[in-house]
C-alpha positions in Angstrom: 155.2 146.8 103.0 156.1 145.0 99.8 159.8 144.8 100.8 159.3 143.4 104.3 161.0 140.0 104.4 159.3 137.0 105.9 162.1 136.7 108.5 161.3 140.1 109.8 157.6 139.3 110.1 158.5 136.0 111.9 160.8 137.9 114.3 158.0 140.4 115.1 155.5 137.6 115.8 158.1 135.6 117.8 158.8 138.7 119.9 155.1 139.3 120.5 154.6 135.8 121.7 157.5 135.9 124.1 157.4 139.4 125.4 155.5 140.1 128.6 155.9 143.9 128.7 152.4 145.3 128.1 153.3 148.5 126.2 155.7 146.6 124.0 153.1 143.9 123.3 150.5 146.6 122.4 152.9 148.1 119.9 153.8 144.7 118.5 150.1 143.8 118.2 149.6 147.1 116.3 152.4 146.2 113.9 151.0 142.7 113.4 147.6 144.1 112.6 149.1 146.4 110.0 151.1 143.5 108.6 147.8 141.5 108.4 145.9 144.2 106.6 148.4 144.6 103.7 147.8 142.1 100.9 151.5 141.4 100.3 152.4 140.7 103.9 149.3 138.9 105.2 150.3 135.6 103.7 153.7 135.9 105.2 152.2 136.5 108.6 150.0 133.4 108.2 153.1 131.4 107.3 154.9 132.8 110.3 152.1 131.5 112.6 152.5 128.0 111.0 156.3 128.0 111.2 157.7 124.9 112.9 160.2 127.1 114.8 157.4 128.5 116.9 155.9 125.1 117.6 152.4 126.5 118.1 149.5 124.2 118.1 146.1 125.3 116.8 144.9 126.4 120.2 148.0 128.5 120.8 147.7 130.1 117.3 144.1 130.9 118.0 144.9 132.5 121.4 147.6 134.7 119.8 145.4 135.8 116.9 142.6 136.5 119.4 144.9 138.6 121.6 146.2 140.6 118.5 142.7 141.3 117.1 140.2 141.0 119.9 139.4 144.3 121.6 138.7 142.5 124.9 142.4 141.6 125.3 145.2 143.8 126.4 146.8 144.1 123.0 143.4 144.8 121.3 142.4 147.4 123.8 144.8 150.0 122.5 143.3 149.7 119.0 139.8 149.9 120.4 140.7 153.0 122.4 142.2 154.7 119.3 139.0 153.9 117.3 136.8 155.4 120.1 139.0 158.5 120.3 138.8 159.0 116.6 135.0 158.6 116.7 134.8 161.1 119.5 136.9 163.6 117.6 134.6 163.2 114.5 131.5 163.7 116.7 133.1 166.9 118.1 133.9 168.4 114.8 130.4 169.3 113.7 129.5 170.7 117.1 132.7 172.8 117.1 131.9 174.0 113.6 128.3 174.8 114.5 129.4 176.7 117.6 132.0 178.7 115.6 129.2 179.5 113.0 126.9 180.7 115.8 129.6 182.9 117.3 130.3 184.4 113.9 126.6 185.1 113.4 126.3 186.8 116.8 129.4 188.9 116.2 128.1 190.0 112.8 124.8 191.3 114.5 
């Protein structure tokens, strides 16, 4: 992430803002969230939002940020679904391990 140029981040954000294809927007939102979480690229993303070439007012910036990060929006739903699936897998692990342990105990008898 340290080598991602500001122009690339700007291009990703610009594509997100202008693209209406739902699966593509979801993937771009995922990429923008990853960019935001990395300390070296987060300031570049903030600068991209404020770039005059996008001509976004505060309300438009806020709406874009909300769509990228809010789980109630289309782009945010994919992330929320992934988190729920991961939590469900974690919940299943102990039960599967317990069932496997019980089977082994019964077979040993």
